[in-house]
C-alpha positions in Angstrom: 49.0 61.7 52.4 49.5 63.8 49.4 46.5 65.0 47.3 45.8 62.7 44.2 45.9 65.7 41.9 49.2 66.9 43.5 50.5 63.5 42.2 49.3 64.1 38.8 50.7 67.6 38.8 53.9 66.4 39.8 53.8 63.8 37.4 53.1 66.1 34.6 56.4 67.8 35.0 58.5 65.0 36.5 57.3 61.5 35.6 58.4 59.3 32.8 56.2 56.6 31.4 58.6 54.5 29.5 59.9 51.1 28.5 63.3 49.2 28.4 64.0 46.4 25.8 66.0 43.2 26.5 66.2 41.0 23.7 62.7 40.2 22.5 61.1 41.3 25.7 59.8 44.9 27.0 60.1 45.9 30.4 57.5 48.8 31.4 58.3 51.3 34.1 57.1 54.6 35.7 59.8 56.5 37.2 60.4 59.9 38.8 63.9 61.3 39.6 64.5 64.3 41.8 67.6 65.8 43.5 68.5 64.1 46.9 67.4 66.9 48.7 63.9 66.3 47.3 64.0 62.7 48.3 61.1 63.3 50.8 58.6 64.1 48.1 59.7 61.0 46.3 59.2 58.8 49.4 55.7 60.4 49.9 54.7 59.6 46.2 55.9 55.8 46.9 53.8 56.0 50.1 50.8 57.3 48.1 51.0 54.3 45.7 51.0 51.9 48.8 54.9 51.5 48.8 54.9 50.0 45.2 58.4 50.1 43.5 61.7 51.0 44.8 63.7 54.2 45.5 67.5 54.3 44.4 70.0 56.7 45.1 71.8 58.2 42.0 75.3 59.4 42.4 76.8 62.8 41.2 78.2 62.8 37.6 80.0 65.0 35.7 79.2 66.5 32.0 79.1 63.7 29.4 78.5 63.9 25.7 74.9 62.9 26.3 73.8 64.6 29.5 74.9 67.5 31.6 76.1 67.5 35.2 74.1 65.5 37.6 73.7 65.9 41.3 73.0 63.1 43.7 69.4 62.0 43.2 66.4 59.9 44.6 65.0 57.8 41.7 61.4 56.1 42.3 60.9 53.4 39.7 57.9 50.8 39.5 58.5 48.0 37.1 56.3 45.0 38.2 53.2 44.8 36.0 50.8 44.2 38.9 52.3 47.3 40.5 52.1 49.3 37.4 48.3 48.5 37.4 48.0 50.9 40.4 49.8 53.7 38.5 47.4 53.3 35.5 44.3 53.3 38.0 45.7 56.5 39.4 46.1 58.2 36.1 42.8 57.1 34.7 41.1 58.6 37.6 43.1 61.6 37.9 44.4 62.4 34.1 47.3 64.2 33.4 46.8 67.7 32.2 49.6 68.3 29.6 48.8 67.2 26.3 52.3 65.9 25.5 52.5 63.9 28.7 48.9 62.6 28.3 49.6 61.3 24.7 52.8 59.5 26.0 51.0 58.1 28.8 48.0 56.6 26.6 50.5 55.0 24.5 52.4 53.5 27.6 49.1 52.6 29.2 48.1 50.5 26.1 51.4 48.8 26.5 50.6 48.0 30.1 47.1 46.9 29.6 48.3 44.5 26.8 50.8 43.0 29.0 48.2 42.6 31.8 45.6 41.1 29.5 47.7 38.8 27.6 50.2 37.7 30.3 51.0 34.5 28.8 50.3 35.2 25.2 51.8 38.5 24.4 51.8 39.9 21.0 55.3 41.3 21.0 54.8 42.7 17.5 51.9 44.7 19.0 54.2 45.8 21.7 56.8 46.8 19.5 54.7 49.1 17.4 53.7 50.7 20.5 57.1 50.9 21.6 58.2 52.6 18.5 55.2 55.1 18.7 56.2 56.0 22.4 59.8 56.4 21.4 59.1 58.6 18.4 56.9 60.7 20.6 59.4 60.9 23.5 62.3 61.9 21.1 60.4 65.0 20.4 60.4 65.8 24.0 63.1 68.1 25.4 63.8 65.4 28.0 65.3 63.5 25.3 67.4 66.2 23.7 71.2 65.9 23.9 72.6 68.4 26.2 75.4 70.8 25.1 78.6 71.1 27.2 
């Protein structure tokens, strides 16, 4: 079993705390993407979180206007709100160390907690405001910059 602080350190460099928008709803997720040859670590992280979420295989892709060349990958993604609670519990107990990732996590955590606490009466205006804040924060990250050919 991986050390909890290893999980936190790995997430500091490799994880995404983000959301997707479909219509008027917000889907929250935690994700880690690694090259296919690092799939074992992705599987160990999933095991650490008691096998919540799913691991998907990403195909190799050529350069495009918005991204560089991509090798085959292993993509771990947790989307169910009850499973995201485990992710929150971990990072509350073993906090992220980098300032930028910690700030993004705090905004994302507020979104998760709002959905957990107000399952039937979600305030979508509040979620939208948090989502805009998270998007603005993430757009400053190098991970969201357009890659050059």
